[in-house]
C-alpha positions as CSV (number, residue, x, y, z in Angstrom):
1,M,99.5,138.3,136.6
2,E,100.4,137.5,132.9
3,Q,104.4,137.9,132.7
4,K,105.3,141.0,130.6
5,K,106.6,139.4,127.4
6,R,108.2,143.1,125.8
7,Y,111.0,145.0,127.3
8,V,112.1,148.3,126.2
9,I,115.5,149.4,127.9
10,T,118.2,151.4,128.1
11,E,121.6,151.4,129.5
12,R,120.1,153.0,132.3
13,E,118.1,149.7,132.9
14,C,118.6,146.9,134.6
15,F,117.1,143.6,135.4
16,V,117.2,141.2,138.2
17,R,116.1,138.0,138.7
18,G,112.5,137.4,140.6
19,G,110.8,139.6,143.1
20,F,108.9,143.2,142.7
21,S,110.7,146.6,142.1
22,S,108.9,149.8,142.8
23,D,111.9,151.1,140.7
24,P,111.0,151.6,137.0
25,H,114.7,150.9,136.3
26,I,115.2,148.1,138.0
27,I,113.0,145.3,136.4
28,P,112.6,142.1,137.5
29,L,112.9,139.1,134.9
30,N,111.9,135.6,135.9
31,E,114.4,133.5,137.0
32,L,115.3,130.8,133.7
33,N,114.6,134.2,131.8
34,Y,117.2,135.6,133.6
35,D,120.1,132.8,134.1
36,R,119.3,132.5,129.6
37,L,120.2,136.4,129.8
38,E,122.8,135.8,132.0
39,D,124.4,133.0,129.9
40,F,123.8,134.7,126.7
41,G,125.7,137.6,127.7
42,S,128.8,135.8,129.1
43,T,129.0,133.3,126.1
44,E,128.8,135.6,123.3
45,K,132.2,136.8,121.3
46,F,131.7,140.2,122.4
47,S,129.9,141.1,126.2
48,V,126.4,142.1,125.2
49,V,125.2,142.4,129.1
50,Y,127.3,142.4,132.2
51,Q,126.3,141.9,135.8
52,F,127.0,144.0,138.9
53,T,125.5,144.8,142.2
54,L,123.2,146.8,143.6
55,P,123.1,149.2,146.7
56,D,120.6,146.9,148.5
57,G,123.3,143.4,147.7
58,R,120.8,142.0,144.7
59,K,122.9,140.9,141.4
60,A,121.2,142.8,138.1
61,L,122.1,142.6,134.6
62,R,122.3,145.5,132.3
63,S,123.0,145.9,129.0
64,R,126.9,147.0,128.0
65,H,127.5,149.7,124.3
66,Y,124.9,147.3,122.0
67,T,121.7,148.7,120.3
68,G,119.2,145.6,119.1
69,V,116.8,142.9,120.0
70,I,116.9,139.5,121.8
71,M,114.3,137.3,121.5
72,L,114.6,134.9,124.2
73,K,113.4,130.9,123.8
74,D,110.0,131.3,125.7
75,G,108.9,134.0,123.2
76,T,109.8,136.8,126.3
77,Q,111.7,140.3,124.2
78,I,114.0,142.5,124.8
79,E,114.9,145.4,123.0
80,I,118.1,147.6,123.6
81,L,118.1,151.4,122.8
82,P,119.9,154.4,123.2
83,Q,118.9,156.8,125.5
84,I,117.8,159.8,123.1
85,S,115.2,161.2,124.9
86,E,114.6,161.5,128.8
87,N,110.6,159.9,127.9
88,M,110.5,156.3,127.4
89,E,107.9,156.6,124.9
90,R,109.6,159.1,122.6
91,N,113.1,157.6,123.2
92,A,111.4,154.6,121.1
93,I,111.1,156.4,118.2
94,E,113.9,158.7,118.5
95,S,116.1,156.8,119.0
96,K,114.9,154.1,116.7
97,T,115.5,156.8,113.5
98,I,118.6,158.2,114.6
99,F,120.4,154.6,115.1
100,L,118.9,153.4,111.7
101,H,120.2,157.2,110.0
102,M,123.7,156.1,111.8
103,L,123.6,152.4,109.9
104,E,123.9,154.1,107.0
105,A,127.5,154.5,107.4
106,M,127.9,150.5,107.7
107,R,128.9,148.6,104.5
108,E,126.5,145.6,105.5
109,V,123.2,146.9,106.1
110,P,121.4,148.8,103.7
111,V,119.4,150.2,105.4
112,K,117.0,152.9,103.4
113,K,114.8,155.9,104.5
114,V,112.0,154.5,107.4
115,D,108.9,154.7,107.4
116,E,107.2,156.3,110.6
117,L,104.2,153.4,110.3
118,Y,107.3,151.2,111.6
119,F,107.4,152.8,114.9
120,K,103.8,154.4,115.5
121,K,101.3,152.4,114.1
122,E,103.1,148.6,114.1
123,N,105.6,149.2,117.2
124,L,108.3,147.2,115.0
125,N,111.5,146.3,116.9
126,L,114.7,146.9,115.1
127,F,115.1,143.4,114.3
128,E,111.4,143.4,112.0
129,I,112.3,146.2,110.7
130,F,115.4,145.0,109.2
131,V,112.9,141.6,108.1
132,R,110.5,144.1,106.6
133,M,113.1,145.8,104.7
134,F,114.3,142.9,103.4
135,I,110.9,141.8,102.1
136,E,110.6,144.8,100.4
137,D,113.2,144.5,98.2
138,A,112.5,140.9,98.0
139,F,109.2,141.9,96.3
140,M,111.0,144.4,94.2
141,V,113.0,140.8,92.9
142,V,110.1,139.4,92.2
143,R,108.2,142.0,91.0
144,N,110.3,141.9,87.2
145,G,110.5,138.1,87.4
146,L,113.5,136.4,89.1
147,K,116.6,135.7,86.7
148,M,117.4,133.0,85.0
149,T,120.7,131.0,84.2
150,Y,121.8,127.9,82.7
151,V,122.5,125.5,85.6
152,P,123.7,121.9,85.3
153,Y,120.8,118.7,85.6
154,Q,121.4,115.4,85.7
155,G,118.9,113.0,85.3
156,N,117.8,109.6,84.1
157,E,116.4,110.3,80.7
158,M,115.0,108.0,77.8
159,F,117.1,110.4,75.6
160,V,121.1,111.2,75.1
161,K,121.7,115.1,75.8
162,G,124.8,116.4,77.2
163,K,127.0,114.1,78.4
164,T,126.6,110.6,79.5
165,I,127.3,109.9,83.6
166,Y,128.7,106.4,83.2
167,T,129.2,105.2,86.3
168,E,125.9,106.2,87.4
169,H,124.3,105.5,83.9
170,A,126.0,101.6,84.8
171,K,124.4,101.6,88.4
172,R,121.1,103.0,87.2
173,N,120.5,101.7,84.3
174,Y,121.7,98.0,83.9
175,A,118.2,96.7,83.6
176,H,117.0,99.6,81.7
177,K,118.8,99.6,78.4
178,E,116.2,102.4,76.6
179,K,117.3,104.7,79.2
180,F,120.4,107.3,80.2
181,Y,121.5,108.8,83.1
182,C,123.1,112.3,82.2
183,E,124.3,115.8,82.8
184,Y,123.4,118.8,80.7
185,D,122.1,122.5,81.2
186,V,118.7,123.8,81.9
187,F,117.7,127.4,81.7
188,S,116.2,127.8,85.2
189,T,115.8,130.1,88.2
190,N,117.8,128.0,90.5
191,R,120.7,130.4,90.5
192,A,122.6,131.3,93.3
193,E,121.2,134.8,94.6
194,N,117.7,132.8,93.7
195,R,118.8,130.5,96.4
196,L,120.3,132.7,98.9
197,I,117.3,134.9,99.0
198,K,114.9,131.6,99.2
199,S,117.4,130.7,102.4
200,T,117.0,134.1,103.8
201,I,113.4,133.9,103.2
202,L,112.9,130.7,105.2
203,M,115.0,131.1,107.8
204,L,113.1,134.9,109.3
205,D,109.8,132.8,108.3
206,K,110.7,131.0,111.6
207,L,112.3,133.8,113.4
208,S,109.7,137.0,112.7
209,A,106.9,137.3,115.3
210,N,105.3,139.8,113.4
211,S,101.8,138.6,111.9
212,L,102.3,140.9,108.7
213,N,106.1,140.2,107.9
214,R,105.0,136.4,108.5
215,K,102.1,136.8,105.9
216,M,104.1,138.4,103.3
217,L,107.1,136.0,103.6
218,S,104.5,133.5,103.1
219,I,104.0,135.2,99.5
220,L,107.2,135.3,98.3
221,K,107.8,131.4,99.6
222,T,105.2,131.0,97.1
223,D,107.2,133.4,94.5
224,F,110.5,131.0,95.0
225,D,108.6,127.6,95.0
226,E,110.9,126.7,92.3
227,V,114.0,127.8,93.9
228,Q,116.1,125.2,96.2
229,P,117.6,126.8,98.9
230,S,121.1,127.2,99.5
231,V,123.3,124.3,101.3
232,N,126.4,126.2,100.9
233,Y,126.2,129.9,101.6
234,K,129.6,131.1,101.0
235,K,129.8,129.2,97.9
236,D,126.5,130.5,96.6
237,F,127.6,134.1,97.8
238,A,130.8,133.4,95.8
239,A,129.4,132.4,93.0
240,S,126.3,135.4,93.0
241,V,127.0,138.3,90.3
242,E,126.7,141.6,91.2
243,D,126.6,144.0,88.2
244,R,124.0,146.1,85.8
245,S,122.2,143.3,85.0
246,M,121.4,142.4,88.8
247,I,121.0,146.0,90.2
248,R,117.1,145.3,91.7
249,Y,118.7,142.6,93.6
250,L,121.5,144.3,95.4
251,G,118.9,145.6,98.5
252,A,118.0,141.7,99.0
253,M,121.5,139.8,98.3
254,K,122.9,142.5,101.3
255,W,120.1,141.7,103.8
256,S,120.6,137.7,102.7
257,R,124.3,138.3,102.9
258,L,123.5,139.7,107.1
259,F,121.3,137.3,108.0
260,L,123.0,134.1,107.0
261,L,126.9,135.1,107.0
262,S,126.6,136.6,110.6
263,R,125.0,133.8,112.2
264,G,126.6,133.3,115.3
265,T,128.9,136.4,115.9
266,S,128.0,139.2,117.8
267,T,125.6,141.3,115.1
268,F,123.3,138.1,114.6
269,F,123.2,135.2,116.9
270,A,120.5,132.4,116.6
271,G,120.1,129.1,118.7
272,G,121.6,128.6,122.2
273,K,119.7,129.6,125.0
274,V,118.0,132.2,123.0
275,A,115.6,132.2,119.9
276,Y,117.3,134.9,118.5
277,A,119.5,137.8,118.9
278,M,120.2,140.8,116.5
279,L,122.7,143.0,118.2
280,F,124.7,146.4,116.9
281,P,127.9,147.6,118.4
282,T,126.2,151.7,119.0
283,D,129.8,153.0,119.5
284,K,131.1,151.6,116.4
285,V,127.6,152.6,114.8
286,F,128.3,156.3,116.0
287,S,132.1,157.1,115.5
288,S,131.6,154.9,111.6
289,Y,129.0,157.8,111.2
290,I,130.4,160.7,112.1
291,A,133.5,159.7,110.8
292,S,131.9,158.7,107.0
293,K,130.5,162.9,107.5
294,I,133.7,164.2,108.1
295,R,135.3,162.8,105.6
296,R,132.7,163.7,103.1
297,S,132.8,167.3,104.2
298,I,137.0,167.9,104.4
299,S,138.9,169.7,102.3
300,R,140.8,167.0,100.2
301,D,143.1,169.5,98.5
302,K,144.0,170.7,102.4
303,Y,144.1,167.2,104.7
304,Y,144.5,163.6,103.9
305,F,141.6,161.4,105.9
306,I,143.6,158.5,106.9
307,T,141.5,155.5,108.6
308,P,143.1,152.2,110.0
309,E,141.8,149.3,108.5
310,T,141.0,148.1,111.8
311,V,138.3,150.6,112.2
312,S,137.0,151.0,109.1
313,N,133.3,151.2,108.4
314,S,132.7,147.6,108.8
315,L,130.9,145.6,111.8
316,S,133.4,143.0,111.4
317,K,136.5,145.1,112.1
318,S,136.7,147.2,115.1
319,F,139.7,147.7,117.6
320,R,139.3,147.3,121.1
321,D,140.9,147.9,124.3
322,K,141.6,146.0,127.1
323,H,137.9,146.4,128.7
324,N,137.1,144.7,125.3
325,V,135.0,148.1,124.7
326,P,134.9,149.1,121.3
327,V,137.6,151.9,120.3
328,S,137.6,153.5,116.7
329,S,139.8,156.3,115.6
330,F,141.0,158.4,112.6
331,F,143.5,160.2,111.4
332,I,143.7,163.6,109.5
333,K,147.0,165.1,108.4
334,N,147.4,168.8,106.8
335,K,149.6,168.7,103.5
336,V,151.0,171.7,104.0
337,T,152.6,171.5,107.8
338,N,152.0,167.4,108.0
339,E,150.5,168.2,111.3
340,V,148.6,165.1,111.8
341,T,145.4,165.0,114.1
342,S,144.3,161.9,116.1
343,I,140.8,161.4,116.6
344,K,139.5,159.1,118.8
345,F,136.1,158.0,120.3
346,R,135.2,157.1,123.9
347,F,131.9,156.1,125.1
348,N,132.0,157.1,128.8
349,N,129.8,159.3,130.8
350,T,131.2,162.6,130.5
351,S,131.5,162.4,134.2
352,D,133.8,159.7,133.9
353,I,136.6,161.2,130.9
354,K,139.9,161.6,132.9
355,P,143.0,163.9,131.7
356,E,145.3,161.2,131.2
357,Y,143.2,159.2,128.6
358,D,144.5,159.0,124.8
359,E,146.9,161.9,125.6
360,G,147.6,164.1,122.8
361,A,144.5,162.9,121.0
362,I,141.2,164.5,120.2
363,V,138.4,162.6,122.3
364,M,134.8,162.8,121.6
365,F,132.0,161.6,123.2
366,P,128.5,161.2,122.0
367,V,125.9,163.2,124.2
368,T,122.5,164.4,123.6
369,K,121.8,168.2,124.4
370,V,125.0,169.4,124.5
371,L,127.1,170.7,121.5
372,N,130.3,172.0,123.0
373,R,133.2,171.7,125.3
374,N,131.7,174.3,127.5
375,V,131.3,172.1,130.4
376,P,132.7,172.1,133.8
377,G,135.8,169.4,133.8
378,I,135.7,168.4,130.3
379,P,139.9,169.1,129.0
380,P,140.6,171.0,126.2
381,N,140.8,168.0,123.5
382,R,137.7,166.3,124.1
383,Y,134.5,167.1,122.5
384,L,130.7,166.6,123.2
385,I,128.7,165.2,120.0
386,D,125.0,166.5,120.0
387,I,123.6,162.7,118.5
388,D,120.5,164.5,117.9
389,N,122.0,167.1,115.4
390,F,124.5,165.5,113.5
391,D,125.2,168.0,111.0
392,G,125.2,170.5,113.5
393,S,127.9,168.8,115.4
394,V,130.0,167.6,112.1
395,S,129.5,171.9,111.3
396,F,130.7,172.0,114.9
397,L,134.1,170.1,114.9
398,M,135.0,171.2,110.8
399,D,134.9,175.1,112.4
400,T,136.8,174.1,115.0
401,L,139.3,171.9,114.4
402,F,140.0,172.1,110.5
403,V,139.2,175.9,109.3
């Protein structure tokens, strides 16, 4: 029987090394891929998977607070999703829809409205959805023509133009007095923004496994044929222009920044024993989304909204507790009474909630199908947020905490 190549899991499922399992939540993975996954989880900057022991004594790997895709060297694809629906087929659609909606609060990810065909017909994973969004933004750039600018050019010419580079001229033209090695400006599409988009196209063409994405990337390569790929990403991003004249470039440039500059981080990883991994800290994304909704809903006449710099709506800045788990928090101060409400997000199971944690702070836990704190064992300053209904959750918090 051919080894299954695609797995869609939540934090309820785990992998074991080879063998057989009748439990749908315990998934056998061939030994080589198990070792690859274990190595990847233990060597990343932040732990993506952790190993534990099953009741029968077998070692198992389970995902830890991340959502995204891991592609192993042999093409085996592991998609990790939040647990939103009990039905796995529904969860594959609903959780991705909700998670993409939450990503709108993260400034690095230019997520836009998602076509349901991505999930239902094409069955794209999160990485391929992001590739498709980049492609659509890149076509928007191409549709109205690539922006051009004057860029320096050096060449051995039959004429004098610009300035002569005497060291190169002497070296190259000792026996060719009719030529001149010059540097001058040419009007070209080979500007920083186009170079970065070209580099992103070339990289994604190697990583994408979706045939339609690959086809569209090949078309884009032709459109950028006269553009050289970037050789220094940071330098080209520093030289790129973000103004009204470049507005149609903004989406493609944000995707390029995510794909090119996040390599080797816990967000996007390529190389090693995996082909690539694109992973987002679920806890951080959830808390940032709720915080942004509260920030927009709260009365600024009555309250200050204070967000520590380390837990702003950025994937690269997040405070972590002693267990290396992201903890997001913010403060709301009453302008009249000077009373400060400290709000923190925790991501334990409700059965793990202990009263001694975060004493003096309002603590919120993401759950599904539950919206209030009328649950046995929940202390008075603990709130459950329904991730199926963000707007209802925010309205509930506003009515309860900030009347």
